[in-house]
N, C-alpha and C positions, 0 to 999 in steps of 0.2 A: 710665412713665406710668401703668400700671395700679395700681401700689402707691400712687402719689400720689392716684389716684382713690378707692381704698379708704380711705385716710387721710382724705380730704376728706369722704367719705360718712359715715364713722363718727366723724369729728373726733378721731382718735387723736393728732393732733399738737398739740393745744392744751389749754388748761385748761377749755374749754367742754364741756358735756355732748354726747355723741354724739347725733345726730338720733334714733336709736332710743330711747335712754334718756330724752331730753328729752320725747318723746311719751308715754312711760309715766309719767314724772314729772308731766306736765301732766294726765294722766288722773286722778291721785290728788292733785291740788292741794288738795283739801279734806280730805285724810286717806286712810288706807288703805281705809276703808269705801267710798270712791268707786270702788275697783277690786275690789270684792267678787267680780266675775265672774272674776277671775284665780285665785281660791281653789278648793280642792277642794269638792265638793258638801256634805260634812259641815259644813264651816266656813260655807258659804253658808246652809245650813238653820238652823244655830244662830244666826247673826247675824240672820236674819229672825225666828226664833222669839223671841229676846230683845229685839227691837224696834230693832236698830241701823239697819235700813232695811226696805224691803219689796221683794217680788219684782219688781213692776212698775218700780220705780226702778232696781233692779239691771239688769234687762233693757234698759231705755231707755239707761242709761249705757253698757252693753256695745255696743249697736247704734251709738250715737253715736261712741264711741271707735274701734271696729273699722272703721267706714266711713271716718272721718277718717284713721286710721292707714294703711289700705291705699291710700287715694288719695295721701297725702303720700309714703309710701315708694315707691309705684310711680312717681309723678312724679319723685322724686329719682333713682331708679334709671334711669329712661329718660333723664333729663337728663344724668346722668353718662356714660352709655354713648353716647348719640347726639350730645350737644353738646360735652361736655368731652373725651371720648375720640375723637370723630368717627368712630365705627365705621360702616361702610357695607356689610359683608358679613354674611350670616345666621350663618355659622359663628362669627365673632368676637363678634357681638352675643349669640348663644346662650351661648358659653363665658363671656363676661364676666357676663351675667345670672346664669348658674348659679353662678359663683364668688361674686358678691355675695350671692345668696340663701342659699347654703350657709354663708358666713361669718356672715351675719345669723342663721341658724339656730343655729349654734354659740354666737354671742355671746349670744343670748337664753337658751339653756340654761345656759351657764356664768356669764356676767357678771350677767344679770338674775336668773335663777332660783336659782342656787346661791350666788353671792357677795352680791348686793344683798339679795334676799329672805331668804336664809339667814343673813345676819350683821347684819341691821339690826332694831332694835327698832321701827322705823317700821311694819313690816308686821304686828305683833302686834295683833290686834283684842281689845279688852277683852271678857271673857266667853267667849272662845274659846281662851284660853291653853293649855288641856289637849289641844287638837286639833292634830294634825300638819298643817302647811300648806306646808312646804318639800318640794319633790319630792326623792325619793331619787335617787341616781346611776342606779339601774336605771330609774326612771321617766323621767328626763331622757334617757337613752340610747334608750329605747323611743320616746318622742315625737319626738326629733330624728332617729332613723332613719326613722320614718314620714314626717316632713316632708322629709327628704332625697330621698325618692322623689317626693313631690308636687312639689318644686322642679324636678325634671327636666322636668315638664310646664309648670310656671310659667315657667321660663326660655324655653320655646318661645314662649309668649304675649308675654313681654317683648321677645324678639328681634324678633318680628313688628311690634310697636309701634315699636320703634327703627327698623326699616327703613322703615316708613311715614313716620315723622318725618324720617328722613334724606332722603327724596325731596322733602319740603317745604322743608327748610332748605338 
């Protein structure tokens, strides 16, 4: 049951984009410049300096995307655990939330950062071609290790929400 839930959450079993990837793709629907906030500071500064966008636009787009992203991903996570999997104990809710969050963390680091960004011309911004924008494996490992610890606490919050929802449904 849990593996079916993970497949459904990430849509690994179909030709459709995984929810996580679809959200990122939507964020950059107007081109990679719409996701400038994903890039290292040096790329951001150059893009702003050469007039590809301005700082206010970048900050506004980041706030909009991150707010929508966290709401959608939290709602999907809670739905899968509480409704689809019908989890009613804190331990199971916590362990499932932690599993989903850690899989999402690894997915982001490998599939999004290293494979999609690292091997697609889509993410190259004109005028910044000489600047590195793909995270090294060391950077990915450092960021993902930090987030792995954060998700230990995040899973506690998700588990509590799941249990509150379980009482209602």
